[in-house]
C-alpha positions as semicolon CSV with decimal commas, in nm:
position;residue;x (nm);y (nm);z (nm)
1;X;-2,297;2,293;0,009
2;X;-1,962;2,353;-0,161
3;X;-2,130;2,477;-0,477
4;X;-2,194;2,813;-0,309
5;X;-1,821;2,884;-0,270
6;X;-1,706;3,137;-0,523
7;X;-1,364;3,272;-0,620
8;X;-1,393;3,562;-0,375
9;X;-1,449;3,325;-0,081
10;X;-1,153;3,111;-0,190
11;X;-0,936;3,423;-0,205
12;X;-1,037;3,516;0,149
13;X;-0,952;3,165;0,272
14;X;-0,613;3,181;0,096
15;X;-0,532;3,516;0,259
16;X;-0,625;3,381;0,603
17;X;-0,411;3,069;0,553
18;X;-0,116;3,284;0,441
19;X;-0,158;3,508;0,745
20;X;-0,163;3,214;0,983
21;X;0,116;2,998;0,839
22;X;0,329;3,235;0,632
23;X;0,478;3,169;0,290
24;X;0,788;2,984;0,416
25;X;0,584;2,739;0,619
26;X;0,347;2,679;0,327
27;X;0,640;2,602;0,092
28;X;0,780;2,356;0,344
29;X;0,439;2,202;0,393
30;X;0,393;2,168;0,016
31;X;0,728;1,996;-0,035
32;X;0,665;1,763;0,260
33;X;0,325;1,675;0,120
34;X;0,474;1,613;-0,224
35;X;0,743;1,380;-0,088
36;X;0,482;1,194;0,117
37;X;0,266;1,139;-0,191
38;X;0,572;1,024;-0,389
39;X;0,664;0,777;-0,113
40;X;0,309;0,646;-0,098
41;X;0,298;0,589;-0,474
42;X;0,634;0,413;-0,461
43;X;0,518;0,184;-0,179
44;X;0,196;0,099;-0,364
45;X;0,380;0,017;-0,688
46;X;0,635;-0,197;-0,498
47;X;0,352;-0,386;-0,328
48;X;0,184;-0,442;-0,665
49;X;0,510;-0,576;-0,814
50;X;0,561;-0,808;-0,518
51;X;0,207;-0,941;-0,540
52;X;0,242;-0,996;-0,915
53;X;0,571;-1,182;-0,864
54;X;0,418;-1,404;-0,594
55;X;0,124;-1,489;-0,818
56;X;0,363;-1,563;-1,105
57;X;0,574;-1,791;-0,884
58;X;0,268;-1,983;-0,768
59;X;0,141;-2,037;-1,119
60;X;0,472;-2,199;-1,221
61;X;0,444;-2,464;-0,948
62;X;0,219;-2,755;-1,030
63;X;0,069;-2,989;-0,781
64;X;0,253;-3,316;-0,724
65;X;0,002;-3,594;-0,771
66;X;0,262;-3,872;-0,794
67;X;0,296;-3,910;-0,419
68;X;0,031;-3,852;-0,158
69;X;0,032;-3,891;0,220
70;X;-0,169;-4,213;0,179
71;X;0,120;-4,367;-0,018
72;X;0,368;-4,312;0,266
73;X;0,419;-4,595;0,514
74;X;0,242;-4,532;0,840
75;X;0,451;-4,505;1,153
76;X;0,331;-4,672;1,466
77;X;0,336;-4,396;1,724
78;X;0,178;-4,606;1,996
79;X;0,419;-4,896;2,037
80;X;0,329;-5,144;2,306
81;X;0,607;-5,247;2,535
Protein backbone atom coordinates (compact mmCIF):
# COMPACT_ATOMS: atom_id res chain seq x y z
CA UNK A 1 0.00 0.00 0.00
CA UNK A 2 2.76 2.44 0.95
CA UNK A 3 5.02 1.16 -1.80
CA UNK A 4 3.03 3.17 -4.36
CA UNK A 5 3.97 6.50 -2.73
CA UNK A 6 6.59 8.28 -4.75
CA UNK A 7 8.65 11.42 -4.16
CA UNK A 8 6.10 13.60 -5.95
CA UNK A 9 3.30 12.46 -3.61
CA UNK A 10 5.50 13.09 -0.57
CA UNK A 11 6.24 16.59 -1.85
CA UNK A 12 2.53 17.30 -2.20
CA UNK A 13 1.90 16.08 1.36
CA UNK A 14 4.75 18.27 2.65
CA UNK A 15 3.32 21.35 0.91
CA UNK A 16 -0.14 20.68 2.36
CA UNK A 17 1.29 20.23 5.88
CA UNK A 18 3.27 23.48 5.54
CA UNK A 19 0.16 25.31 4.35
CA UNK A 20 -1.91 24.06 7.27
CA UNK A 21 0.57 24.45 10.13
CA UNK A 22 3.13 26.98 8.91
CA UNK A 23 6.88 26.83 9.36
CA UNK A 24 6.93 28.33 12.88
CA UNK A 25 4.46 25.80 14.20
CA UNK A 26 6.36 22.93 12.57
CA UNK A 27 9.64 24.06 14.19
CA UNK A 28 7.94 24.22 17.58
CA UNK A 29 6.35 20.84 17.01
CA UNK A 30 9.71 19.35 16.02
CA UNK A 31 11.50 20.67 19.10
CA UNK A 32 8.66 19.50 21.37
CA UNK A 33 8.79 16.07 19.79
CA UNK A 34 12.56 15.94 20.20
CA UNK A 35 12.41 16.85 23.89
CA UNK A 36 9.66 14.27 24.44
CA UNK A 37 11.79 11.54 22.85
CA UNK A 38 14.79 12.63 24.94
CA UNK A 39 12.70 12.49 28.13
CA UNK A 40 11.36 9.07 27.21
CA UNK A 41 14.86 7.69 26.59
CA UNK A 42 16.05 9.15 29.89
CA UNK A 43 13.14 7.58 31.79
CA UNK A 44 13.75 4.19 30.17
CA UNK A 45 17.48 4.25 30.99
CA UNK A 46 16.75 5.31 34.59
CA UNK A 47 14.27 2.46 34.95
CA UNK A 48 16.83 0.01 33.55
CA UNK A 49 19.47 1.26 36.03
CA UNK A 50 17.03 0.95 38.93
CA UNK A 51 16.04 -2.57 37.93
CA UNK A 52 19.69 -3.59 37.57
CA UNK A 53 20.51 -2.15 41.01
CA UNK A 54 17.58 -3.98 42.61
CA UNK A 55 18.65 -7.26 41.04
CA UNK A 56 22.23 -6.65 42.19
CA UNK A 57 21.06 -5.92 45.75
CA UNK A 58 18.99 -9.10 45.87
CA UNK A 59 21.84 -11.26 44.65
CA UNK A 60 24.07 -10.05 47.49
CA UNK A 61 21.58 -11.20 50.14
CA UNK A 62 21.71 -14.87 50.96
CA UNK A 63 18.99 -16.82 52.62
CA UNK A 64 19.31 -17.31 56.37
CA UNK A 65 19.01 -21.01 57.03
CA UNK A 66 20.32 -20.84 60.61
CA UNK A 67 16.98 -19.88 62.09
CA UNK A 68 13.56 -20.85 60.85
CA UNK A 69 10.07 -20.13 62.16
CA UNK A 70 9.91 -23.72 63.46
CA UNK A 71 12.88 -23.00 65.76
CA UNK A 72 11.10 -20.11 67.47
CA UNK A 73 9.14 -20.84 70.64
CA UNK A 74 5.42 -20.95 70.02
CA UNK A 75 3.25 -18.44 71.81
CA UNK A 76 0.00 -19.59 73.28
CA UNK A 77 -2.54 -17.20 71.83
CA UNK A 78 -5.52 -18.99 73.32
CA UNK A 79 -4.87 -18.88 77.05
CA UNK A 80 -7.55 -20.39 79.21
CA UNK A 81 -8.62 -18.38 82.19
